[in-house]
N, C-alpha and C positions, 0 to 999 in steps of 0.2 A: 387649522387652515385646510389641509387636505380633507377632512371631513365636511366642512362647511361646502367645500364644492363641490365634492361628491354628494351631498344632500341637492344642492341649490339643484346638480344634473337630473336628477330624480322625476320631478315632474317629467321634463323635456323627454327622457325615456319613456317614461308612460304613457305620453302625450302620441308616441311614434308608432309602440306597439298596439294601443287604441286602433290607432287610424289604420293602421297596417291588418289587424286582426278582421276590421270592421269591413275593410278591403275583400279580402280573401272571403269574409263568409257571405258577402251580395253576392261572389265567383260562385258560390258554390263549393269550394275547397279548403284544405285546412291553412289553417294561419301557418305561415314560416317566421321561426323564431328569428331572431337577429344573427345567431351566429352561424344558422343553415343559410340566411341570406348571402353573407358574407364567404360562407363556403362554397355555395354555388358560383359567384363571381369568383374566387378565386380557381375553381375545379376548371371554368373556362379561359381564364385567364393560363393554367399551366399546360392541356392541352393544346393552345394556339403554340406554344413554346413548343411543348414534345413534339408536333406536327412538324416543324419546323427544324430542315436539315443544316440552318446554320447556327441556331441556338446550341446543337450538340458541338457543333465543329467548332465554336467560341470556348466551349469549355476544354476540346482536347485543344486547343492551342493554348489554354493558361494551364494545362496542367503539362504540355511541351514545355512552355518556360520555364516554371516552377522546378522542370528535373535541371534545363539548361543552367541554372544558378547552381544546382549541387555539384553536375559535370563543371562548371568555370570555378567551382571553388578544390573540383581532385585535379585538376589541369594546375592551378597554380602552385601546388607542392613544390617544395625547393629543392627536395631529392627524391630519389625510388624510391627509399623505407615509408619517409614520410605520406610520397604519394596511395606507396600500397595499402599505408593503413587508413587511409581517406577512401580508396577505392574500395574494401572491405566495410567500412563502417557506413560510409554514406552512398556508396553505388547503387547498391539494394533497393533503396528508398528511391535513387534516381529511377533505377529500373521497374520499381512499381509504379511511378507517375508517367513515364513512357508507355507502359503498358496500358493504363487506364486512359492517356492520352489517346493511344492506337484504338483503344475499346471504343470509345467516343467517337470518333471517324467513323469507324464502320457502321455503328450505330447510326451515324447520320446521315449513312447511305443506304443503311436497311430503311430508314425511315421515307427515308425519297422514294423508296422502291413498295414500299406498303404503307402507307397513310394510316391504314385502320389500326395499326399497331398501338397506337397510343390514343386511349378513350378514357373516359372521364377522368383526364387528368394524369393518366396514370397508364405506363406500357403494360400492353398485354396481349404482346407476340413473341414469337419462338426465342429469341435472343434473352433469357432468364439467366442469372447468375453472371461470371466473369470469365466464361471458356472461349479466349480469343479464336483459339482454330476454327472454333464450328461455326462462329461469327462471320470469320472471313469467308467459308465454305458459303454461310448461307445469303452473302452478298455478290459470290461467285467472284470475288477480287483472287488473280493467280498469285501465288508467291515463286517467285522467279528461280530463286536455287533452294538448296541444303543449306547454305548458308541461313537465308531468313525463314526456312521450316525449323532451323535449330533454333535461331532469333526468336520468334513467335512462343512456339515453345516454354522458350525460359521465361519469358514474360509475363505469360499465363499463370507461369508458379511462381514468380514474383508480386503478380496482382493477387492470387488464391490466398500465400500464404507467406514466401520467403521473404517478403518486402515486408512484412508486420506482426512476425510470428516467429520465433525459434526454432519451433518444428511444426511440421503440417498439421492440424486439428485432429484430423481423425490419426494422429502418433503421440498426443501433449503425453499418455501416458508410460509412455517408454524413454527410456535415458538415451536419448540422442542429441549425439553432440556436432557431427558433421554434417554437411550441408547435403542435402539429399541431389543424386543426380541431375542433372539439367539446370541448377541454382546458381551457375558461377558469373562471375560481372569480368569481365575485360576491360582494358582501356580502348579496343578499336568499337564495341558499342554504341559509342556516342553516334560515329557514323553512320554504322548500318541501320541507327531505328531512326537518324534523321532521313535517311536515303526512302526509309521505309515509311515515312510518315507525309513525306512529299509526295511520294508516287500515291499515298491515299487519299493524300488532301484531294486530288486529283476528278478523283471519281465522286467527290462532294457536288451534287449539281449549286450551280450559280443562281442568286434569288431572281 
């Protein structure tokens, strides 16, 4: 049955291609294939969303809520040993998600300041990669205390590797057991991130 439907659709596709090529030839340009036509329309949609700060902020909210589910699981632990086990095993994933959330918020601000940073449906501005401290400098977002500065450095490390790999990518060939400095998680990190998230959210322009 699939083959019959497929064969039946071929004349329609052939007719569409012939009509499209005929129009293109009459206008003196190369005929666009169906895939190219779809890609062009998709590119326009991606560029529209990429230039919209709220689209970046929505992804940030999703990541922040996902991290909240993990923090809730850690907080629901009955005793201290169990809570510590959850914090060690799941806390790094929560921190990675929180780092990504703050990165999306910072990029929302950056896009609002530099609309030309998204072209052809792709980002072409300076904030490449996951260097959160540099991204915050680019949008001129002030870190109020040394605690926030330390938090941002640790979140950047969790996004770059500590939330995904046992060791940094550049040192995978070494026998490294302990976490590198700056990649620890504490029970107070959730509140610190939440405060910073709320503060950075205010920098995202309203539609």
